[in-house]
Structures are given as structure tokens and as C-alpha cells.
N, C-alpha and C positions, 0 to 999 in steps of 0.2 A: 504493500500500500504506500502511495506517495505521501510523505510526511507533510507536504504542503496542502493536501486536501483538507477541506473543512470537515471536522469531525463533530458528530452529534452525540450527546450523552443522555442516557435515560435511566430512570430508577424504577424498580418494581415496587408497586404499592408505596409510593412516596409518603402518603398520608399516615402510613403505619411505621414509617422510618425503617423499612426492611432494607438492609445494606446490599442489595443485589443490583448490579448495573450492567449496561451494555454501552459499547462504543462502536459507532458505525459511521462511515463516510457519508456525507450529505448526498453525494451523487448515487449512492446505492439504495437510497430510500425511495422506492416506488410507491404509488398510492396504495397498492395492495399490502406492501410491507408496513407502511405507516398505519394502516387500519389494523393489521395483525398486532403490532406493538400496542396500539391504543386499546384494542379489545382485551389484550393480555395484561392490561393495567401497568404499562410502562409509560412514564411521562418524562418530558424533558427536564434536565437539571443542569446547573452550571458546572463546568469542568472543574473548577476549583474545589467545589464541595465533594466531587467524586474523588479527586486526588487526596483530599484530606481524609476521607473515609477509608480509602485504601491504605493510607499510611498509618492510621490510628486504630482502626476497628478490625480485630482479628476475625470477625464474622463476615467481613466484606469480600465480595467476589465480583469481578468484572469480566465480561465476555467481549472480546475485541473481534469484530466482524471484518472480514476481507473477502474479496473475490478469489475463487480458485482458478489459477491459470492453467494452461495446457499441461505444464510439467507436473504440477501437483495432481491434476485430474487423472493423468495417466498412472501416477503412483498410487493413489487411493481408490480409483474407480475403474481399474482395468478389467475387462472381461466379465464373465458371469461368475462372480465370486460367491462362495457360500458363506453364510453368517449364522451366528448362534441364535439370533432373535429375528428370524425372517429377513427383512431387508436391513436389519440393524446389526451392529457388532460393537463390542468393546474389547480392546486389546491393551496390553501393557507394553510400553516402549521407553527405555532410558529413564525410568522413574516417573513417567507420566502414563496417563491413560488416553487412548484414542477411541472416541466414540464416532461411529460413522453410520449414516443413513444413506443407503445406496440411491444415487441420483438427486440427493438433497444437499448434503453437506457433511462436514466433519468438525468435531470439537476436540482439541488437544488440551487436556487439563490434568491437574493433580489435586486430590482432595484437600491438601494442605496449602496449596498455592493460592494467591489472591487474584492473579491475572491469568486468564485463560484465552486461548485463541480459537477462532471459529472461521472456517472457510466455507462459503456457500456457492452453490451452483445456480444458474438462472432459474431453475424450477422453484427455488425457495420463495415462498410468498405468492406464487402463481395460483390463481383460483382452481386450476385443474389439479393442483397438488396441495389443496388446503388441509386435508387430513394428515398427510405426511409432514407438512410444515408445522402443524400444531403439535404433532408427536415430537418432532425434533426440538422445538422450543421448550416443550414441557419436560423433555429429558434434561435439558440444561438446568431448568428450575429445580428438578428433582436432585441433581447433583449438588447444586449451589445452596439449596435451602436446608440441607441436612444439619449443618452446624448451627443453624438458627432454630432447630427443634421441630422442623416440619417433615412430614412424609406425604407422598403423593399417591392418589388412587385414581385410576381411570374411571370416569363417571360424571354425572351431572347433578347439580343441586336440585332438590325438590322441597316442598313444605315439610315433609316428614324427616328429612335428613339428606342422604346421598344415595342415588341409584347408581350402584356399581356396575359397570359394563366393561366390555373389551375395549381396547383402544380404538378399534375400527368402528364398533357399534356406536360409541360416543363421539365419533368424528374427531378423535384426537384430543377431546376435552378432558381436563383433569381437575381435581380439587386437591388443595394442599391443607393439611390439618396439623395444628399444634394443640395437642391435648392438654398440656400443662398451662398454656396461656388461654386455652378454651376459645380458639379462633379457627375459622375455616376461610380459606381464600378460594374464590371461584371467579369465573368470567363475569358473573352477575354482581360481583362485589364481595366484600368480606362481612362475616357475621359471627356473633358469639355462638358457641356450642350450647345447646339447651339440653337439660337432663333427658328429654324425651326424643332427642334426635337418634335416628337409627341408620345403620348400613342396610341397604335393600338389595336383595338378589331377586331378579325377575324369573318367573317360571311359567312357561307356556302351558304346562299341563295342570297347573293349579287354578281352580275356579272358585270364586265367591268367598275366599277366606285367606288369611295370612298364617304363616307358620314360623315359629321362632327358631333361631339357629343356636346350636350348642357352641360353647366357647372354642372348642377345637375346630369345629366346622367353620366358624367365622374367621379364625386365624388363618386357616388354609385358604379361604376365599380371599382374604386381604392380601396374602402373599401372591396369589395368582394374578391379582389386578394392581399390584404396586407398580408405580411408574419408575422406580429406581432399578437399574440393571448394572451389573458389574461382572468382571471376569470370574469372581469367586462367589457370585450370588449376592444377596443383600448384605450391606455392611452391618457391623455390630450395632451402631446406633439405630439403623433402620429396623433391624430385627427386634431390638428392645422396644421401639415405638409401636411396632405392629403387635407385639405381645401385650403391651399395655392397652392398646386399643381393643384387642379381642377380650381382654379380661374385664375391662370397665365399660365397654360399649355394648349396645344391643344390635343384633343382627336379625332381620326379618326377611322371610321369603314372601313376595307379593305376586299375585297373578299378573302375567305380562299384559293382559288385555286392559288392565287399569292404568297402564303407563302410556302417556302421549309424548313422543319424542320432541325435542326442541324444534326440529324442522317443521313439525305440524303446528306447534304453538305459535311459530313466527310466520307461518304462511299467510 
């Protein structure tokens, strides 16, 4: 990236002072990418405040975007490669991890480092690749928010709590939960966790009633739909948070016919 290019800085949920930032060149921000960041609750912030946070706050993380050139594209995206997680993969290299989404982009990061690099392909932000782009961005948030006490689950917020879905069923949408601070972050905004909030699994065979989930069943369900991936499985903090969630939260199985997808609600 040309150092003379004007850079834009954004913060995730600035009103909550969450120290997660992105840096991106102004000329890389298409209308679709701008909408993506706004919908994901990133807002502009002064460069000086970001640098101060990176210097002083151990929880701060910044993802620096750049375009992937031909050389790096051939290195990271050559041929029909196989991956651990469908189109996604995570590998270790020289003390860092490399997260890659085939055809979308790559993130080079270390859980303990504050500054991470992100290379994106032209498909990033394109409406045709909305689900893939959402997944990619939410993977970054999953990696970056761990130190701040959040774990992510694929799914959508509803009045009763969270409908947990696969990453594709939910169109790449995720919720991020901090049980100790009792807060949930969603694309609809943030809210406090209420005592009666539940994790919901939809069942197409269930009719006219709901069924409770046992603790072990809920834990397995949350593991399967956790947004965090790694070479060795969920990290220790993630495992601890999921175990805490399964122990102190409620899981319910609801009839699928009672659920209206977000696409229907906004049509």
C-alpha cells in the first residue's frame, strides 16, 4: 500500500468504547464496503485516538486492509486448494496465524499482537459475495474480541434471545456475547442480556411446542455454531466462555415454522 494514500480509521461499536479498529485506504472504500462497515457498527474515528489506543490498551486490535496483488494472489489462492473449514482455512506460519477465505481475502494475525494485516480481493464487499464477506469480517471480530471477553455465535437476534443457525443459513450474520458484562452485540445494535433470554435451535419436525435443551446438548450446539476457528480448535478462553454459557444459559428447541427469516421481515 502506498504510504501517501489517505487512510480511513474506524472503530467497532465506538459508543461502547470497544478497542477494535480497522485501517483502510480511502480509494478502497466502495459504496458496498462503506455500507458493510456501517451495518457492522464501524464508525469513523480520528487517527490519533487509534494510535493512542494501540499504544496504551492491551485489548486493542487493528486490522490494516490492503489490496492483494498478483504475486500474493498466486501465493495464497493458487489452484483448487482444500481447506479445513470449507472455503476457509487457518494455518500457523512464523509465529502468526493465516486465516484465508478462498476468493475473498486473507488475514495475517497473532492473538497477542495488536496490529494485524488483511489482504482483500475484488469480491470482498460485492453484493454477489455478501454472505462470504460477512463471514470473513465476522471471523476477524471473533479473533479480535476474545481478549475483551466476547464469543461469537452464528445466528440472528430475536425477542426471545438468539436463533442459532449455520453461517450460511444466517447469511453470515453473527452475534457477539459477553456474559460477564451481560451484553450482546448484533447488527441491530447492542442490548443487555435478560434473565429470560435463550439460545434457540430450530427444528422442522417439531410442531406446536418448544423443548428444553440439556446442558451438555446446549454446549455441543454452541461449539458447533461458534464463529471462532483455529488450527487446534477453540482457544482456552473460548472454551471457558462456551462452558459458562451452557451452564448458566437456557437452550430451547422451537418449531422452525414459527421463525421468519430476516429477509422476509425486511421484504
